[in-house]
N, C-alpha and C positions, 0 to 999 in steps of 0.2 A: 409400499415410502405411502404417504397423499400427495395429492397432486400440487397439493394448493402451502402446501411445507414446503417449498422451491423458497418465495421470500423468507423466509426467515432459516432456512438453510444457507443460502445469499447473502445474509445477515448477519449471520456465527464465521464465515469463511470471513469475508468482511473487517470486524474486529475483531479474527483470529487473526490474520494478518496486518492489520495495524496495532498491534501489538506486542507482533513478533519485531514489527521493524524498533517500535521502542524500547523495544527490551534489547539488542542488536547494537541502535546509538546508547543507551546509554549501560552499555557490557566495555564496547565503544570510550567513552570518553570516559571510561576509568583505567584503558587501558587494554584490555583484554586485549590476550593475543583470537584469531578468531579464529586457532582449531580450541580451546575451550569454552571460546560463544560452543561452537558445534555439540560443544559435550557437559552446557544449562542448563536443567534437570527442565526453566522453568519455555525456555524457547526449544524444549521436544516436545515438556508438552501440546504448547503452543502450534507448531506443525503437527500435531498427533490430532488436533483436535482439529488440525485446516486439513490434515487427512480425511479423517472423518468425511467435514463440509462437500469434500468432491466427490465422495465415493457415491454422498447421496444427492449429490446432485447429478451426479451422473443417469444415478436411476430412478430417476424424474424425469427425465429426458431422453430415456428410454422408456419409460411409459405413455408420456407425451407422446412422443413420434407413435408406438404400439396405438390409440387410437385415434391420432390417427386415420394411422394407415387401414382400422378397424372401424372407418364414419366414411373412408370412401371407397373404404369397399363395399360397405352399407349404401352408400349414392348409389354406382354402380347399380347394383341386384335395382333399388330400387327402380331406376330410368331402366334398365330391362327391360323391368313390370310392364310401367307400363308404355315402354313402345312395340312392346309384343299387346298388350288389351288394345293401344290405335291401331292396331293391326287389322281391318278389316279381314278376317277366319273362311276359309273356302275349307263352307259346311261339301261334304265327299258325301257320294249317295250314293241311298241304300241299297244293300244286295239286298236282289232275288232267290240267289242261287244260296246265298249264305246262309237260306236260311233250312236249307232241303242236309244240309251236314250235322243240325244241329244234335247229339245224343237223343235217340226217339225214347218214351217212357212204358217201360213193358206192361200190359192190361197186367190190372194182380187180380189172384187170384185167390179164389176166395173158401172162406173154409166147409165144411161138407158140412150138408142143411141134414144132413140125417141124422147122422150126432142126437141131436141139440131139440129135431123132432118126437126121436121116442120118449 
């Protein structure tokens, strides 16, 4: 769901609520019972559209919350990185003993030159 759709979904919800109240007022004016009003197809349709708008608004709210969490995490990570860069790092002294622990290269064996000289 598009985050920009929040405004439009709120308008749809408000319009449906206004239409429901108008329809119920009209039916009550005619003297229709409450049980019949609840079964009125127009009222049912308007309530369904209102439920849809509510569901979409909750989806948008969830996306906004997720986006806020992501921004917060990103800011924390950036702050930690800046802090790590601003701290002076102590360089470790070079270990001369570590030099001897390397594996020594084997001397290359030369091919017999006698075969090439013949």
